C-alpha positions as CSV (number, residue, x, y, z in Angstrom):
1,L,12.1,-21.0,-8.7
2,I,15.0,-18.6,-6.6
3,C,15.8,-22.3,-4.7
4,K,16.5,-24.1,-7.8
5,T,18.4,-20.7,-8.8
6,K,20.4,-20.8,-5.5
7,K,21.2,-24.1,-6.4
8,T,22.2,-24.4,-9.3
9,V,23.8,-20.8,-10.2
10,L,24.7,-18.6,-7.0
11,C,26.2,-20.6,-4.8
12,N,28.0,-22.8,-7.7
13,K,31.9,-21.5,-7.4
14,K,32.8,-22.1,-11.3
15,I,30.5,-19.8,-12.4
16,P,32.0,-16.2,-12.8
17,F,30.7,-13.3,-10.6
18,H,29.9,-11.1,-12.9
19,L,27.4,-13.9,-14.4
20,K,25.8,-14.5,-11.3
21,S,24.9,-10.7,-10.6
22,N,23.3,-10.7,-13.6
23,V,21.3,-13.4,-13.0
24,Y,20.1,-11.8,-9.3
25,H,19.2,-8.3,-11.6
26,S,17.3,-10.1,-14.3
27,V,16.0,-13.6,-12.3
28,V,15.7,-12.8,-8.5
29,R,15.3,-9.3,-7.5
30,P,12.7,-9.1,-10.1
31,V,10.6,-11.6,-8.5
32,A,11.4,-10.6,-4.9
33,L,9.9,-7.6,-6.1
34,Y,6.7,-8.4,-8.5
35,G,3.7,-6.6,-7.4
36,T,5.6,-4.7,-4.6
37,E,4.2,-1.0,-6.1
38,C,0.3,-1.9,-5.2
39,W,0.5,-2.7,-1.1
40,P,2.1,-0.7,1.0
41,T,4.8,-2.0,3.3
42,T,5.8,-1.6,6.3
43,K,9.5,-2.0,8.3
44,K,8.7,-5.0,8.7
45,H,8.2,-6.0,5.3
46,E,11.0,-4.1,4.1
47,Q,13.9,-5.9,6.2
48,A,12.5,-9.1,5.0
49,L,13.6,-8.0,1.7
50,H,16.7,-6.7,2.6
51,T,17.8,-10.2,4.8
52,M,16.2,-11.7,1.5
53,E,18.3,-9.7,-0.6
54,M,21.7,-9.9,1.3
55,K,21.2,-13.9,1.9
56,M,20.9,-14.2,-2.2
57,L,23.7,-12.0,-2.5
58,R,26.0,-13.5,0.3
59,W,24.9,-17.0,-1.7
60,T,26.8,-15.5,-4.8
61,L,30.0,-14.2,-3.3
62,C,29.8,-17.8,-1.3
63,L,29.9,-15.7,2.1
64,T,28.4,-15.9,4.8
65,R,27.5,-14.2,8.0
66,L,30.7,-15.8,10.0
67,D,33.1,-14.6,7.3
68,H,32.8,-11.0,8.6
69,V,32.2,-9.2,5.6
70,M,29.7,-5.8,6.1
71,N,26.6,-5.5,3.9
72,E,27.8,-2.6,2.0
73,E,31.2,-4.4,1.1
74,V,29.1,-7.1,-0.3
75,R,26.7,-4.8,-2.5
76,K,29.7,-2.9,-3.8
77,T,31.3,-6.1,-4.8
78,L,27.9,-7.0,-6.6
79,N,27.6,-3.0,-7.9
80,V,23.9,-3.1,-6.6
81,A,21.9,-0.7,-4.5
82,P,19.5,-1.8,-1.9
83,V,16.4,-3.3,-2.5
84,T,13.9,-1.3,-0.9
85,E,15.4,1.6,-2.7
86,K,14.5,-0.5,-5.8
87,M,11.1,-0.9,-4.8
88,R,10.7,2.7,-3.7
89,E,11.8,3.4,-7.9
90,S,9.6,0.6,-8.9
91,R,6.8,2.3,-6.7
92,L,7.2,5.6,-8.8
93,R,7.8,4.8,-11.8
94,W,3.9,2.8,-11.6
95,Y,2.3,6.1,-9.9
96,C,3.8,8.3,-12.5
97,H,2.3,5.5,-15.1
98,V,-1.2,5.8,-13.2
99,L,-0.7,10.1,-12.7
100,R,-0.6,10.2,-16.9
101,S,-3.4,7.7,-17.5
102,N,-6.9,8.9,-17.9
103,D,-9.4,9.7,-15.3
104,T,-11.3,6.4,-16.1
105,S,-8.2,3.7,-15.7
106,M,-9.1,1.4,-13.3
107,A,-6.0,1.5,-11.5
108,K,-6.2,5.9,-11.0
109,T,-9.7,5.2,-9.8
110,A,-9.0,2.1,-7.1
111,L,-5.6,4.0,-6.2
112,E,-8.4,7.5,-5.2
113,L,-11.1,5.1,-4.0
114,N,-11.7,6.2,-0.4
115,V,-13.2,3.7,1.5
116,R,-16.6,4.6,3.9
117,G,-15.9,4.3,7.6
118,L,-13.6,5.4,9.9
119,R,-10.2,4.2,10.4
120,P,-8.9,1.9,13.1
121,C,-8.4,3.7,17.1
122,G,-4.1,3.8,17.7
123,Q,-1.8,4.3,15.0
124,P,-3.4,3.7,11.9
125,F,-2.6,1.3,8.9
126,T,-0.1,3.1,6.5
127,R,-2.1,3.5,2.9
128,C,-0.3,2.9,0.2
129,L,-0.8,6.6,-1.2
130,D,0.0,7.9,1.9
131,Q,3.8,6.0,1.1
132,L,4.0,7.4,-2.4
133,K,3.7,11.2,-1.4
134,D,6.4,10.1,1.6
135,Y,8.2,8.8,-1.3
136,M,7.7,11.9,-3.3
137,H,8.8,14.0,-1.3
138,L,12.1,12.2,-0.8
139,A,12.5,12.2,-4.5
140,K,11.3,16.1,-4.7
141,V,8.2,14.8,-7.4
142,T,5.5,16.4,-7.5
143,C,2.0,15.5,-9.1
144,R,2.7,18.1,-12.2
145,D,6.2,16.5,-12.5
146,A,4.4,13.3,-14.0
147,A,3.5,14.9,-17.0
148,D,7.4,15.4,-18.1
149,H,8.2,11.7,-18.0
150,T,11.6,12.3,-18.2
151,K,12.3,15.0,-15.5
152,W,10.1,12.5,-13.3
153,K,12.4,9.6,-13.9
154,N,15.4,11.1,-13.8
155,R,14.7,12.2,-10.5
156,C,13.4,9.0,-9.1
157,K,16.0,6.4,-10.3
158,Q,18.3,4.7,-8.1
159,A,21.3,3.0,-10.2
160,D,22.9,0.6,-9.0
161,P,26.3,1.7,-8.3
162,T,29.2,1.1,-11.1
């Protein structure tokens, strides 16, 4: 889907940038972020998402790395927030939904599930719940704030620049 979109829309010089930006917001980013709410990401995952995003944005502006245009300028031109920030926003939105759900919901049960046994030696793998706690700390929200949906949404929202 993304490859076909790239060939027909993103690299087409006849299509204006604002329409390409709309395609990016409505097609490319949702496909890239699909399901990221549920798995813990590593720096490697975040770097891969960032690389994919910048490639798509550069295709949109018909630029290459050889043009020496900084990533921030590309983002500013297309009014796009970093994909990792949008991923954090969508994770916190999902977590708020889970916190507000009833105690017998499948998502809440799976999220709070403790597997028996020991974690491996060395640096342990990051758990989804651990990452969510870090994101909540960055957004300055607590589990109690989930009851007030508007407060949670306002604190967690990472808007695309205008």
